[in-house]
C-alpha positions as CSV (number, residue, x, y, z in Angstrom):
1,M,17.5,13.0,3.5
2,T,17.1,14.8,0.2
3,R,17.6,11.6,-1.8
4,R,15.2,9.7,0.5
5,I,12.5,12.4,0.2
6,V,12.9,12.4,-3.6
7,A,12.7,8.6,-3.6
8,E,9.4,8.6,-1.7
9,A,7.9,11.2,-4.0
10,V,9.0,9.5,-7.2
11,G,8.0,6.1,-5.9
12,T,4.5,7.2,-4.9
13,A,4.1,9.0,-8.2
14,L,5.0,5.8,-10.1
15,L,2.5,3.9,-7.9
16,V,-0.3,6.3,-8.8
17,L,0.6,6.6,-12.4
18,V,0.8,2.9,-13.1
19,G,-1.9,1.8,-10.7
20,T,-4.7,4.3,-11.3
21,G,-3.6,4.6,-14.9
22,S,-4.3,0.9,-15.4
23,V,-7.9,1.6,-14.1
24,V,-8.3,4.3,-16.8
25,A,-6.8,2.0,-19.4
26,A,-9.2,-0.9,-18.5
27,L,-12.2,1.4,-18.6
28,T,-11.1,2.9,-21.9
29,L,-10.9,-0.6,-23.5
30,G,-14.0,-1.8,-21.7
31,G,-16.3,1.1,-22.8
32,G,-16.5,2.4,-19.3
33,E,-17.4,-1.0,-17.8
34,L,-15.1,-3.0,-15.5
35,D,-15.6,-6.7,-14.6
36,Y,-13.7,-8.8,-12.1
37,A,-11.3,-10.1,-14.7
38,G,-10.4,-6.5,-15.5
39,L,-10.0,-5.8,-11.8
40,G,-7.5,-8.7,-11.7
41,F,-5.2,-7.0,-14.2
42,I,-5.5,-3.7,-12.4
43,S,-4.6,-5.4,-9.1
44,L,-1.6,-7.0,-10.8
45,A,-0.5,-3.6,-12.2
46,F,-0.5,-2.2,-8.7
47,G,1.4,-5.2,-7.4
48,V,4.1,-5.0,-10.1
49,V,4.7,-1.3,-9.7
50,V,4.9,-1.7,-5.9
51,A,7.5,-4.5,-6.4
52,V,9.5,-2.4,-8.8
53,V,9.5,0.6,-6.5
54,I,10.6,-1.5,-3.5
55,Y,13.5,-3.1,-5.4
56,G,14.5,0.3,-6.9
57,F,14.1,2.7,-3.9
58,G,14.0,0.3,-0.9
59,P,17.7,0.6,-0.3
60,V,17.4,4.5,-0.4
61,S,14.3,5.3,1.6
62,G,12.7,2.0,2.6
63,A,10.1,2.6,-0.1
64,H,7.2,3.3,2.2
65,I,5.3,5.1,-0.6
66,N,2.3,5.1,1.8
67,P,1.7,7.5,4.8
68,V,0.2,4.7,7.0
69,V,3.4,2.6,6.5
70,T,5.4,5.5,7.8
71,L,3.1,6.2,10.7
72,A,2.8,2.5,11.7
73,L,6.6,2.1,11.8
74,A,6.9,5.4,13.8
75,V,4.3,4.2,16.3
76,T,6.4,1.1,16.9
77,R,9.7,3.0,17.1
78,R,11.1,1.6,13.9
79,F,11.1,5.0,12.2
80,P,12.0,8.4,13.7
81,W,9.0,10.7,14.4
82,A,11.1,13.7,13.2
83,E,11.1,12.3,9.7
84,V,7.4,11.4,9.5
85,V,6.2,14.8,8.2
86,P,8.8,15.0,5.4
87,Y,8.0,11.5,4.3
88,V,4.3,11.9,4.3
89,L,4.5,15.3,2.5
90,A,6.7,13.7,-0.2
91,Q,4.2,10.8,-0.6
92,V,1.3,13.1,-0.9
93,V,3.0,15.4,-3.4
94,G,4.2,12.3,-5.4
95,A,0.6,11.0,-5.5
96,V,-0.7,14.3,-6.9
97,V,2.1,14.4,-9.5
98,G,1.4,10.8,-10.4
99,S,-2.3,11.5,-10.9
100,F,-1.5,14.6,-13.1
101,A,0.7,12.3,-15.1
102,V,-2.3,10.1,-15.8
103,V,-4.1,13.1,-17.3
104,A,-0.9,13.9,-19.3
105,V,-0.9,10.3,-20.7
106,F,-4.6,9.8,-21.3
107,G,-5.8,13.4,-21.7
108,T,-8.5,15.2,-19.7
109,G,-11.0,12.5,-20.8
110,A,-9.4,10.4,-18.1
111,A,-11.3,12.6,-15.6
112,D,-14.6,11.4,-17.1
113,L,-13.5,7.9,-16.4
114,G,-12.8,8.7,-12.7
115,L,-9.0,8.8,-12.9
116,G,-8.9,5.6,-10.9
117,A,-10.2,7.4,-7.8
118,T,-11.5,5.2,-5.0
119,S,-15.0,5.5,-3.7
120,L,-17.4,3.4,-1.6
121,G,-19.4,0.9,-3.6
122,E,-23.2,1.2,-3.8
123,G,-24.7,0.4,-0.4
124,V,-21.4,0.2,1.4
125,S,-21.4,2.2,4.7
126,F,-18.5,4.2,6.0
127,A,-18.0,1.6,8.8
128,Q,-17.9,-1.2,6.2
129,G,-15.5,0.8,4.1
130,M,-13.2,1.4,7.0
131,A,-13.3,-2.3,8.0
132,A,-12.5,-3.4,4.4
133,E,-9.6,-0.9,4.1
134,A,-8.3,-2.0,7.5
135,A,-8.4,-5.7,6.5
136,G,-6.6,-5.1,3.2
137,T,-3.9,-2.8,4.8
138,F,-3.4,-5.4,7.5
139,L,-2.4,-7.9,4.9
140,L,-0.1,-5.4,3.2
141,L,1.7,-4.4,6.5
142,F,2.0,-7.9,7.7
143,A,3.8,-8.7,4.5
144,V,6.0,-5.7,5.0
145,M,6.9,-6.8,8.5
146,A,7.5,-10.4,7.6
147,L,9.6,-9.8,4.5
148,A,11.1,-6.3,4.8
149,V,11.5,-5.7,8.5
150,N,12.0,-9.2,9.9
151,S,15.8,-9.9,10.1
152,Q,15.1,-13.7,9.6
153,A,13.2,-13.2,6.3
154,P,14.8,-14.7,3.2
155,L,16.7,-12.2,1.2
156,G,15.4,-10.8,-2.2
157,W,11.8,-11.8,-1.7
158,A,10.4,-8.6,-0.1
159,G,9.4,-6.7,-3.3
160,L,7.7,-9.7,-4.9
161,I,5.7,-10.9,-1.9
162,I,4.7,-7.4,-0.8
163,G,3.6,-6.7,-4.4
164,L,1.5,-9.9,-4.4
165,A,0.0,-8.9,-1.0
166,V,-1.1,-5.7,-2.6
167,T,-2.6,-7.6,-5.5
168,A,-4.5,-10.0,-3.2
169,A,-5.8,-7.2,-1.0
170,I,-7.1,-5.2,-3.9
171,L,-8.8,-8.3,-5.3
172,L,-10.5,-8.8,-1.9
173,I,-11.8,-5.3,-1.1
174,A,-11.9,-3.4,-4.4
175,P,-15.6,-4.2,-5.0
176,L,-16.3,-2.4,-1.7
177,T,-13.9,0.5,-1.6
178,G,-11.8,0.5,-4.7
179,G,-9.0,-1.0,-2.8
180,S,-6.9,1.9,-1.8
181,L,-4.8,0.7,1.2
182,N,-3.1,4.1,1.0
183,P,-4.4,7.6,1.8
184,A,-1.9,9.2,-0.6
185,R,-3.1,7.0,-3.5
186,T,-6.7,8.2,-2.8
187,F,-5.7,11.9,-2.2
188,G,-3.8,12.3,-5.5
189,P,-6.7,11.4,-7.8
190,Y,-9.1,13.4,-5.6
191,V,-7.1,16.6,-6.1
192,T,-6.8,16.0,-9.8
193,L,-10.5,15.3,-10.2
194,A,-11.3,18.5,-8.4
195,I,-9.4,20.3,-11.1
196,F,-10.3,18.4,-14.3
197,G,-13.5,16.6,-13.3
198,D,-16.7,17.1,-11.3
199,G,-14.9,16.7,-8.0
200,P,-14.8,13.8,-5.6
201,D,-16.7,13.2,-2.4
202,W,-14.2,14.6,0.0
203,A,-16.0,13.2,3.1
204,Q,-15.0,9.7,2.0
205,L,-11.3,10.6,2.4
206,L,-11.7,9.7,6.1
207,V,-12.5,6.1,5.2
208,Y,-9.2,5.9,3.3
209,F,-7.2,7.3,6.1
210,I,-8.7,5.9,9.3
211,G,-9.2,2.3,7.9
212,P,-5.7,1.9,6.5
213,L,-4.1,3.5,9.6
214,F,-5.9,1.1,11.9
215,G,-5.1,-1.9,9.8
216,A,-1.4,-0.9,9.5
217,V,-0.9,-0.4,13.2
218,A,-2.8,-3.6,14.0
219,A,-0.6,-5.6,11.7
220,V,2.6,-4.3,13.1
221,L,1.4,-5.0,16.7
222,V,0.3,-8.5,15.8
223,F,3.6,-9.2,14.1
224,D,5.5,-8.0,17.2
225,F,3.4,-9.9,19.6
226,V,3.0,-13.2,17.7
227,A,5.5,-13.7,14.9
228,Q,8.6,-11.8,16.1
229,T,8.3,-13.0,19.7
230,R,8.0,-16.6,18.5
231,A,11.0,-16.2,16.2
232,A,13.1,-14.9,19.2
233,E,12.0,-17.8,21.3
234,I,13.0,-20.6,18.8
235,P,16.8,-20.0,19.0
236,A,16.5,-19.9,22.8
237,A,14.6,-23.2,22.8
238,E,17.2,-24.7,20.5
239,E,20.1,-23.6,22.8
240,S,18.5,-25.2,25.8
241,Y,17.9,-28.5,24.0
242,T,19.9,-31.4,25.3
243,P,20.2,-34.5,23.0
244,S,19.2,-37.9,24.4
245,P,22.0,-40.5,24.7
246,G,21.0,-42.1,21.5
247,E,21.2,-38.8,19.5
248,E,24.7,-37.7,20.6
249,S,26.4,-39.5,17.8
């Protein structure tokens, strides 16, 4: 358990350091401005670090690095409830450490650039934000179920495809919410901004918990009802298949 908890903490710290650090780097080079091309490189940075963490820590802890992944797996009895709290605490602590590491790398001026913290876009309501985060997290968790949980998935592809799913989700919803998909990823920069910056809008934290949690649970349930059920039916259908006389040879 100790190794697993450390893996979750370090993995989440790497996610926040590389992911939100790439936001600070892009804003630094862009004079405080960020266009969609810059967002593309940021989303790629998130995707790459997720893939690296999955390949590195997946065999140890499963590389959840996201509280809603842990909760969604627990809800569907794929993860023990007794281990949910230690995992989530490790992820939250890791996210805070990762955000502090961004300050250590870029200096306190990173707080002036927002530390990569997520926030709702101009004119985006809480309901829209939750819907966007739910949609993005649905894509992420469906990739997790299809590539990491599904016993019929091709071996060795989970990290790459899940990382690409994160990239695609951020490209889709970042203009609306910043593309969190992960309450810990949002919480870490919020805590660090409260110390080194003007402080975040803590009320928005609900958007980044409720939306991803809903999307994660929905993705797991849809996978169980549609994809996994069908995968189980195919072998049964093949076993019951009787070749026609002309096919026996």
